[in-house]
C-alpha positions in Angstrom: 0.0 0.0 0.0 1.2 3.5 -0.8 2.5 5.7 1.9 0.9 9.1 2.5 3.8 10.8 0.8 3.4 8.6 -2.3 -0.4 9.5 -2.4 0.4 13.2 -2.1 3.0 13.0 -4.8 0.5 11.1 -7.1 -2.1 13.9 -6.5 0.5 16.5 -7.4 1.4 14.7 -10.6 -2.3 14.5 -11.5 -2.8 18.2 -10.9 0.2 19.0 -13.1 -1.1 16.8 -15.9 -4.4 18.5 -15.8 -2.8 22.0 -15.8 -0.6 21.1 -18.8 -3.6 19.8 -20.8 -5.6 23.0 -20.1 -2.6 25.2 -21.1 -2.4 23.4 -24.4 -6.1 24.0 -25.0 -6.5 20.2 -25.2 -9.8 18.5 -24.5 -10.7 18.9 -20.9 -9.7 15.6 -19.3 -12.1 13.8 -17.0 -10.9 11.9 -14.0 -12.2 9.3 -11.7 -10.7 7.2 -8.9 -10.9 3.5 -8.1 -9.8 1.1 -5.5 -7.1 -1.2 -7.0 -7.5 -4.8 -5.9 -6.4 -8.2 -7.1 -8.9 -10.9 -7.9 -6.8 -13.9 -8.2 -3.9 -12.8 -10.4 -6.1 -10.2 -12.2 -5.7 -6.5 -11.4 -9.1 -4.8 -11.0 -10.5 -1.4 -10.1 -13.7 -0.7 -8.2 -14.8 2.8 -8.9 -14.9 4.9 -5.7 -18.3 6.4 -6.5 -19.8 2.9 -6.3 -18.5 2.2 -2.8 -20.2 3.5 0.3 -17.4 2.7 2.7 -14.3 0.7 3.1 -14.3 -1.3 6.4 -12.0 -3.8 8.1 -14.5 -6.3 9.5 -13.7 -7.5 13.0 -16.6 -9.6 14.1 -17.6 -11.8 11.2 -20.6 -14.0 11.8 -20.6 -17.2 9.8 -23.8 -18.2 8.0 -25.0 -21.7 7.2 -26.4 -22.8 3.9 -24.9 -20.0 1.9 -22.7 -20.3 -1.3 -19.0 -20.9 -0.8 -18.2 -17.4 -1.9 -20.0 -15.8 1.1 -17.4 -15.2 3.9 -20.1 -14.3 6.5 -21.9 -11.2 7.6 -20.9 -8.1 9.6 -22.8 -5.1 11.0 -21.9 -1.7 9.5 -23.8 1.6 9.6 -26.7 -0.1 11.2 -27.0 -2.5 8.3 -26.2 -6.2 8.0 -23.5 -6.6 5.3 -22.9 -9.9 3.4 -19.2 -10.4 2.8 -18.5 -11.7 -0.7 -15.1 -13.3 -1.6 -14.6 -11.9 -5.1 -12.0 -14.5 -6.1 -14.3 -17.4 -5.1 -17.3 -15.7 -6.8 -15.8 -14.5 -10.0 -13.1 -17.1 -10.7 -14.7 -20.1 -9.0 -11.6 -20.7 -6.8 -12.0 -21.8 -3.2 -11.8 -19.2 -0.5 -8.5 -17.4 -0.2 -7.0 -15.2 2.5 -8.5 -11.8 1.9 -7.0 -8.4 2.6 -9.3 -7.9 5.5 -10.8 -4.8 3.8 -14.4 -4.9 2.5 -15.7 -2.5 -0.1 -19.3 -1.9 1.0 -21.7 -1.5 -1.8 -25.4 -0.7 -1.3 -27.9 -2.7 -3.4 -31.6 -1.9 -3.6 -32.5 -4.3 -0.8 -29.2 -5.4 0.8 -25.6 -4.3 1.4 -22.6 -6.3 0.3 -19.0 -6.1 1.3 -16.7 -7.1 -1.6 -13.4 -8.6 -0.4 -10.4 -9.4 -2.5 -7.0 -11.0 -2.1 -5.0 -7.9 -2.1 -5.7 -4.1 -1.8 -3.1 -2.0 -3.7 -4.5 1.4 -2.9 -6.4 4.2 -4.8 -5.7 4.8 -8.5 -6.6 8.0 -10.3 -7.6 7.5 -13.9 -7.8 10.0 -16.7 -10.1 9.9 -19.7 -7.1 9.6 -21.9 -5.9 6.4 -20.2 -5.5 3.7 -23.0 -8.0 0.9 -23.0 -7.3 -2.7 -24.1 -8.9 -6.0 -24.6 -9.5 -8.6 -21.9 -6.6 -11.1 -21.7 -7.5 -14.1 -23.9 -7.0 -16.6 -21.1 -9.9 -15.1 -19.2 -13.3 -16.6 -19.8 -16.4 -16.9 -17.7 -19.5 -15.1 -16.8 -17.7 -12.7 -14.5 -16.6 -10.7 -17.6 -20.2 -9.4 -17.7 -19.4 -7.5 -14.6 -16.5 -5.6 -16.1 -17.2 -2.1 -17.4 -14.0 -1.9 -19.4 -10.3 -2.9 -19.5 -7.6 -0.3 -19.1 -3.8 -0.5 -19.8 -2.1 0.7 -16.6 1.6 0.2 -16.1 1.6 -2.0 -19.2 -0.8 -4.4 -17.6 -4.5 -5.0 -18.4 -6.7 -3.9 -15.5 -10.4 -4.7 -15.3 -12.8 -2.0 -14.2 -15.5 -3.8 -12.2 -19.1 -2.6 -12.3 -19.9 -3.3 -8.7 -23.4 -2.0 -9.1 -24.2 -4.5 -11.8 -22.6 -7.3 -9.8 -24.7 -6.4 -6.7 -27.8 -6.3 -8.8 -27.1 -9.8 -10.1 -26.5 -11.0 -6.5 -29.8 -9.5 -5.3 -31.8 -10.8 -8.2 -30.5 -14.4 -7.8 -28.8 -14.3 -11.2 -25.6 -15.5 -9.4 -26.1 -18.5 -7.2 
């Protein structure tokens, strides 16, 4: 995870990039931020505007009769939050050691905490960031829950659509 100094340096670089683009009368760049995580060996971003809160669950209650990708439930903001292991859900792998952080996303009826194997920090993305195709080795239904693929640091990164994923969980589309 990045130190506070690295985060501030990153923000300064982003401001400088925006200032330069405005000086050259270039198209006004749009920016957004995402939480960078790893789902298995796949780098992913969850857009910050889709996440209500990032929590580190302490008292996880287990639940019986739930799919293998449910880690349990926690209490957050006076709501019961179902913890979802993204690697087990999206890649079909068994449970793995998660980072401990849960990215809480509100559905229409329920709240879900999305957990991943590794949390890398917050990334700031500009509208001129190059996009790319999904790696050919990736297959499966989970690709429906990616908004796009970006090329960051010469690696493909999936931008997850957490809202679409939560809607599929609530509707029973994913079992």
